[in-house]
SEMARLUM-28944 format. One record per atom (N, C-alpha, C): x, y, z. Coordinates in steps of 0.2 Angstrom, whole numbers, padded with zeros to 4 digits, always signed. Each point is the difference from the previous one (the first is absolute). Layout:
XYZ;...
This chain:
-0251+0620+0407;-0004+0005-0004;+0000+0007+0004;+0001+0005-0003;+0001+0006+0003;-0007+0003+0002;+0000+0005+0004;-0007+0004+0001;-0003+0003-0006;+0005+0002-0004;-0003+0003-0007;-0003-0005-0004;+0002-0006+0000;-0003-0005-0004;-0006-0002+0003;+0000-0001+0006;-0007-0002+0004;-0005+0005-0001;+0002+0007+0000;-0005+0005+0001;+0001+0005-0006;-0001-0002-0006;+0001+0005-0006;-0004+0006+0000;-0006+0000+0004;-0004+0006+0001;+0004+0005+0003;+0004-0002+0005;+0004+0005+0004;+0005+0004-0005;+0003-0004-0005;+0004+0003-0005;-0003+0004-0005;-0006-0002-0002;-0004+0005-0004;-0002+0006+0003;-0002+0000+0007;-0002+0005+0004;+0006+0005+0000;+0006-0003+0002;+0006+0004+0001;+0002+0004-0007;-0001-0003-0005;+0001+0003-0007;-0005+0005-0001;-0006-0001+0001;-0005+0006-0001;+0001+0006+0005;+0003-0002+0006;+0001+0006+0004;+0006+0004-0002;+0005-0004-0002;+0007+0004-0002;-0001+0002-0007;-0002-0004-0005;+0000+0002-0007;-0006+0005-0002;-0006-0001+0003;-0005+0004-0001;-0002+0006+0005;+0003-0001+0006;-0001+0005+0005;-0006-0001+0003;-0003-0006+0000;-0007-0001+0003;+0001-0001+0007;-0005+0002+0004;-0001-0002+0007;-0003-0007+0000;+0001-0003+0006;-0002-0007+0001;-0008+0000-0002;-0004+0005+0002;-0007-0001-0001;-0001+0001-0007;+0004+0003-0004;-0001+0000-0008;+0001-0007-0003;+0005-0003+0003;+0002-0007-0003;-0006-0004+0002;-0003+0000+0006;-0005-0005+0002;-0007+0002-0003;-0001+0006-0002;-0006+0002-0003;+0000-0002-0008;+0006-0001-0003;+0001-0001-0007;-0002-0007-0002;-0002-0001-0006;-0001-0006-0003;+0006-0002-0003;+0001-0007-0001;+0006-0002-0004;+0000+0004-0007;-0005+0001-0003;+0000+0003-0006;+0002+0007+0000;-0002+0004+0006;+0002+0007+0001;+0008+0000+0001;+0002-0005+0004;+0007+0000+0002;+0004-0001-0007;-0002-0005-0004;+0004-0001-0006;-0001+0006-0005;-0005+0003+0000;-0001+0006-0004;+0005+0006+0002;+0000+0001+0007;+0005+0005+0002;+0007-0002-0001;+0002-0007+0000;+0007-0002-0001;+0001+0001-0008;-0005-0001-0004;+0001+0001-0007;+0002+0007-0002;-0002+0005+0004;+0001+0007-0002;+0007+0001+0001;+0004-0003+0003;+0007+0001+0001;+0004-0002-0006;+0004+0004-0003;+0004-0002-0006;+0005-0005+0002;+0003-0003-0005;+0005-0005+0002;+0006+0002+0005;+0002+0006-0002;+0005+0003+0004;-0002+0002+0007;-0006+0003+0001;-0003+0001+0006;-0002-0006+0004;-0002-0005-0003;-0002-0006+0003;+0007-0003+0003;+0005+0000-0004;+0006-0003+0002;+0003+0004+0006;+0000+0006+0000;+0002+0005+0005;-0004-0002+0007;-0007+0000-0001;-0004-0001+0005;+0002-0007+0004;+0001-0005-0005;+0001-0007+0003;+0007+0000+0003;+0005+0004-0002;+0006+0000+0003;+0000+0003+0007;-0004+0006+0000;-0002+0003+0007;-0003-0004+0005;-0005-0004-0003;-0003-0005+0004;+0005-0005+0003;+0004-0003-0005;+0004-0005+0002;+0005+0002+0005;+0003+0006+0000;+0004+0003+0005;-0003+0001+0006;-0007+0002+0000;-0003+0001+0007;-0001-0007+0003;-0001-0005-0004;-0001-0007+0003;+0007-0002+0003;+0005+0001-0004;+0007-0002+0003;+0002+0004+0006;-0002+0007+0000;+0002+0004+0006;-0004-0003+0006;-0006-0002-0001;-0004-0003+0006;+0003-0006+0002;+0002-0004-0004;+0003-0007+0001;+0006+0001+0004;+0004+0005-0002;+0006+0002+0004;-0001+0002+0007;-0005+0004+0001;-0002+0003+0006;-0002-0006+0005;-0003-0005-0002;-0003-0005+0004;+0005-0005+0002;+0006+0000-0003;+0006-0004+0002;+0003+0002+0006;
């Protein structure tokens, strides 16, 4: 089981930081409903682009750790 599977909150936080431009304190202060509402404001194309940027940042961090 990977770290992402064991800690889905880390993945959600990373997505909020990259896709929404939130600071960590914004993420921790938000309720799940607020996070979902913020993500819902992204259009399909914007959401896909944000997810791709997030995925790339995760892959880059994984490469740096090796």
